[in-house]
C-alpha positions in Angstrom: -0.1 0.0 0.1 1.2 3.5 -0.8 1.8 6.0 2.0 -0.9 8.6 2.4 0.5 12.2 2.4 -2.3 14.6 1.4 0.3 16.8 -0.1 -0.9 20.1 -1.7 0.3 21.8 -4.8 -0.4 25.4 -4.6 0.5 26.0 -8.3 -2.1 23.6 -9.5 -4.5 24.2 -6.6 -4.8 20.3 -5.8 -4.1 18.0 -3.3 -2.3 14.6 -3.9 -3.3 11.9 -1.4 -0.7 9.2 -2.0 3.0 9.5 -2.1 3.5 7.6 -5.3 1.3 9.9 -7.3 3.3 13.1 -6.3 6.2 12.6 -8.7 3.9 11.8 -11.5 1.8 15.0 -10.9 5.1 17.0 -11.0 5.7 15.7 -14.3 2.3 16.5 -15.9 1.9 19.1 -18.6 -0.6 21.1 -16.3 1.9 21.4 -13.5 4.8 22.4 -15.7 2.5 24.9 -17.6 1.4 26.5 -14.3 5.2 26.8 -13.2 6.0 28.4 -16.5 3.1 30.9 -16.1 4.3 32.0 -12.8 7.7 33.0 -14.3 9.8 31.8 -11.6 9.9 28.5 -9.6 9.9 30.4 -6.3 6.4 31.5 -5.3 5.2 32.4 -1.7 6.9 31.2 1.4 4.4 28.5 1.9 4.9 26.7 -1.3 8.7 27.1 -1.6 9.2 23.6 -0.2 6.8 22.2 -2.9 8.6 24.0 -5.6 12.0 23.0 -4.4 10.7 19.5 -4.7 9.3 20.0 -8.1 12.3 21.7 -9.6 14.6 18.7 -9.7 11.7 16.7 -11.4 11.3 19.3 -14.0 15.1 19.3 -14.5 14.9 15.6 -15.1 12.2 16.0 -17.6 14.0 18.7 -19.4 17.1 16.6 -19.4 15.1 13.8 -20.8 13.8 15.9 -23.6 17.2 17.1 -24.4 18.5 13.4 -24.5 15.6 12.6 -26.8 16.3 15.4 -29.1 20.1 14.5 -29.2 19.1 10.9 -30.2 19.8 9.8 -33.9 17.0 10.0 -36.5 14.6 7.0 -36.9 15.6 4.1 -39.2 14.7 4.6 -42.8 13.6 1.7 -45.0 14.8 2.3 -48.7 13.4 0.9 -52.0 15.9 -1.6 -53.4 14.9 -0.2 -57.0 14.7 3.6 -56.7 16.1 4.2 -53.3 13.3 6.0 -52.0 13.1 6.3 -48.3 10.3 5.3 -45.9 9.5 5.4 -42.2 7.9 1.9 -42.1 8.8 -1.5 -43.6 5.0 -2.0 -44.5 4.9 1.3 -46.7 8.2 0.4 -48.4 6.9 -3.1 -49.3 3.7 -1.8 -50.7 5.7 0.8 -52.9 8.0 -2.1 -54.2 5.0 -4.3 -55.0 2.7 -1.9 -56.8 4.0 1.6 -57.2 7.7 1.5 -58.1 8.1 2.7 -61.7 11.9 1.7 -61.8 10.9 -1.8 -60.8 8.6 -2.1 -63.9 11.4 -0.8 -66.2 13.9 -3.3 -64.9 11.5 -6.2 -65.1 10.7 -5.4 -68.7 14.4 -5.2 -69.5 15.0 -8.6 -67.9 12.2 -10.1 -69.8 13.4 -8.6 -73.1 16.8 -10.1 -72.5 15.4 -13.3 -71.6 13.4 -13.3 -74.8 16.4 -12.4 -76.9 18.5 -15.2 -75.4 15.6 -17.7 -75.9 14.7 -17.0 -79.4 14.3 -20.5 -80.5 12.0 -21.5 -77.8 9.9 -18.4 -78.3 9.6 -19.0 -81.9 8.2 -22.5 -81.5 5.8 -21.3 -78.8 4.7 -18.4 -81.1 4.0 -21.0 -83.8 2.0 -23.1 -81.5 0.0 -20.0 -80.4 -0.6 -18.9 -84.0 -2.0 -22.3 -85.0 -4.3 -22.4 -81.8 -5.4 -18.8 -82.7 -6.2 -19.8 -86.2 -8.1 -22.8 -85.0 -10.0 -20.8 -82.6 -10.9 -18.3 -85.2 -12.2 -21.1 -87.4 -14.3 -22.3 -84.5 -15.8 -18.9 -83.7 -19.4 -18.6 -85.0 -21.3 -15.2 -85.9 -24.4 -15.4 -84.0 -27.8 -14.4 -85.5 -29.7 -11.4 -83.8 -32.3 -12.3 -81.6 -35.6 -12.4 -83.4 -33.9 -12.9 -86.8 -32.9 -16.6 -86.5 -32.4 -18.6 -89.5 -34.7 -21.8 -89.3 -34.2 -24.5 -91.8 -37.3 -25.8 -93.9 -38.5 -29.3 -93.6 -37.1 -29.6 -90.1 -40.0 -32.0 -89.2 -38.4 -35.3 -90.1 -39.9 -38.7 -89.4 -37.7 -39.3 -86.3 -38.8 -35.9 -84.8 -42.4 -37.0 -85.6 -42.1 -40.1 -83.7 -40.4 -38.4 -80.6 -43.2 -35.7 -80.7 -45.9 -38.4 -80.7 -44.3 -39.9 -77.5 -44.9 -36.5 -75.7 -48.7 -37.2 -75.6 -49.6 -33.5 -75.6 -47.1 -32.6 -72.7 -46.5 -28.8 -73.2 -43.0 -28.9 -71.7 -41.7 -32.0 -73.6 -43.0 -30.6 -77.1 -41.7 -27.1 -76.5 -38.3 -28.2 -75.2 -37.9 -30.6 -78.1 -39.0 -28.1 -80.9 -36.7 -25.5 -79.2 -33.8 -27.8 -79.4 -34.4 -28.8 -83.0 -35.0 -25.1 -84.2 -32.4 -23.2 -81.9 -30.0 -25.4 -80.0 -28.9 -27.6 -82.8 -28.3 -24.5 -84.9 -25.2 -22.9 -83.1 -25.9 -19.5 -84.9 -29.1 -19.3 -83.2 -27.6 -19.7 -79.6 -28.0 -15.9 -79.0 -29.2 -16.2 -75.4 -26.9 -16.2 -72.3 -28.3 -17.4 -68.9 -25.6 -17.4 -66.3 -27.6 -17.3 -63.1 -30.2 -20.0 -62.6 -31.9 -17.9 -59.9 -32.4 -14.8 -62.0 -35.4 -14.1 -64.0 -33.4 -12.2 -66.6 -31.3 -13.5 -69.3 -29.0 -11.6 -72.0 -30.0 -11.5 -75.6 -28.1 -10.4 -78.8 -29.6 -7.0 -79.8 -29.4 -5.4 -83.4 -26.4 -3.4 -82.3 -24.6 -6.6 -81.6 -24.8 -5.7 -77.9 -26.0 -8.1 -75.0 -28.9 -6.6 -73.3 -31.2 -7.8 -70.5 -34.6 -9.2 -71.1 -37.1 -11.1 -68.9 -36.7 -14.9 -69.4 -40.4 -15.5 -69.4 -40.9 -13.1 -72.2 -38.1 -14.8 -74.2 -40.0 -18.3 -73.6 -43.3 -16.8 -74.8 -41.7 -15.3 -78.0 -39.9 -18.5 -78.7 -43.2 -20.3 -78.0 -44.9 -18.2 -80.6 -42.2 -18.9 -83.3 -42.3 -22.5 -82.5 -46.0 -22.7 -82.9 -45.9 -20.7 -86.2 -43.2 -22.9 -87.7 -45.2 -26.1 -86.7 -48.3 -24.6 -88.3 -46.3 -23.7 -91.5 -44.9 -27.2 -91.5 -48.3 -28.6 -91.3 -49.6 -26.6 -94.3 -46.6 -27.6 -96.2 -47.2 -31.4 -95.7 -50.8 -30.9 -96.5 -50.2 -29.3 -99.9 -47.3 -31.7 -100.6 -49.2 -34.9 -99.8 -52.6 -33.6 -101.1 -54.5 -34.3 -97.8 -58.1 -33.5 -97.9 -58.9 -31.2 -95.0 -62.8 -30.9 -95.7 -63.5 -34.5 -94.8 -65.5 -35.3 -91.9 -62.9 -37.8 -90.5 -59.6 -35.9 -90.2 -56.4 -37.3 -91.7 -54.2 -39.2 -89.1 -51.3 -36.8 -89.8 -53.5 -33.8 -89.1 -54.5 -35.5 -85.8 -50.8 -35.9 -84.8 -50.2 -32.2 -85.6 -53.2 -31.2 -83.6 -51.9 -33.1 -80.6 -48.6 -31.1 -81.0 -50.1 -27.8 -81.8 -52.8 -27.4 -79.3 -50.6 -27.4 -76.1 -48.7 -24.5 -77.7 -51.8 -22.3 -77.8 -51.1 -21.2 -74.3 -48.4 -18.8 -75.7 -50.2 -15.5 -76.5 -49.0 -12.6 -78.4 -49.3 -10.0 -75.7 -48.6 -11.7 -72.4 -48.3 -15.2 -71.1 -50.4 -16.7 -68.3 -47.7 -16.9 -65.4 -50.2 -18.8 -63.0 -50.8 -21.5 -65.4 -49.3 -24.8 -63.9 -48.0 -26.0 -67.2 -46.2 -22.7 -67.8 -44.7 -22.8 -64.4 -43.4 -26.2 -65.0 -42.0 -25.5 -68.4 -40.3 -22.2 -67.1 -38.4 -24.2 -64.5 -37.3 -26.8 -67.2 -36.4 -24.0 -69.6 -34.2 -22.3 -67.1 -32.2 -25.6 -66.5 -32.0 -26.2 -70.2 -30.4 -22.8 -70.9 -28.1 -23.0 -67.9 -26.9 -26.5 -68.9 -26.2 -25.3 -72.3 -23.7 -22.8 -70.9 -21.9 -25.6 -69.2 -21.8 -27.6 -72.3 -20.2 -24.8 -74.2 -17.4 -24.5 -71.7 -16.7 -28.4 -71.8 -16.5 -28.2 -75.6 -14.1 -25.2 -75.5 -11.8 -27.2 -73.1 -11.8 -30.2 -75.3 -11.0 -28.2 -78.5 -8.1 -26.5 -76.5 -6.9 -29.9 -75.4 -7.0 -31.4 -78.8 -5.2 -28.4 -80.4 -2.4 -28.7 -78.0 
C-alpha cells in the first residue's frame, strides 16, 4: 500500500493523496505549464518547499527531452529499386510491389533480355499459339440477332415426329424438343446467355450486337410463338405436298398428330403469357435448366477443343 501524504500543490490548486502519485503530478503538462506561467519557480513562502521538490523533477524532464532530441533520426527503409526512403517497412514493401516505376522498367528489360536469349523456344511457342489462334478463329461462329434466327425448312423429320408423338400432348416436352431442333442444334441461333439460374433475366443479342437484359419469361413466350408458327407452316406444307383433304368429316391421321402437338402451344399468347398456369410454371423451370446446362456444355466443348489443339 502506498503512503498517504495529502500533499497540496499550490501552483495547480490540488491535493495529492498518495506519495507515489506526487512525482507523476510534478511531471504532468498542467503542473509544468502553471510553473511556466508563474515566471519563477519560487512563489510564496508557503509553497517554497513544494517548488523546491518539483524543480529537480522538471530538471530531469528537460534533461530527458534534451536526451531525446539528441538521439539519432529513426531508421529509414529504402526501396531497392529507386532508393526512396520510408519510415515503415510496410509502406516500403507496398511501394515495391505496386507503385515503383523503376521496378517495372527493370522487369521489362529482364524479360526482353530473356526473350532475346531464348529465341528458339519463343519462336516455337509463337508457332503453336498462332496455330491455336487460327483454329479458334475457325471455331468462332457469328451469332444471329435475337428475333432474326435462320430456321431451316423441312425440319420436321420422321424421327422428330415419332419423338413428338411420344410426348402425348405434354407442353414442356413438346416445347423443349422443338426449341432444341430449331435453336439449340443450330449454333448460330444460340443468341441467349443465361448465367444465373436464380435470376429471372437473361441476356439476348440485340441489333447493335450488344448483349442486353430481357425477362426470361418473355423470351420463352416469344420462342413459343415462333415454334407454334413454324409447326403450323410445316403442317400446311405437308398438307399441300401430300394432297391431304382437310374438308373431310374424319380428319387425316397426320393432321390429328399435328393437332396433338399444336394445341398445347396455344397457351402462348401474342401479348402476355399466363404466369399462373401450372404447365407454364413447370415449363419455365425446365427451360431455365436447359439454358443453364447449355452454358456448361459450351465450356466443356471449349476445353476439349483446346486440349485437342495442344
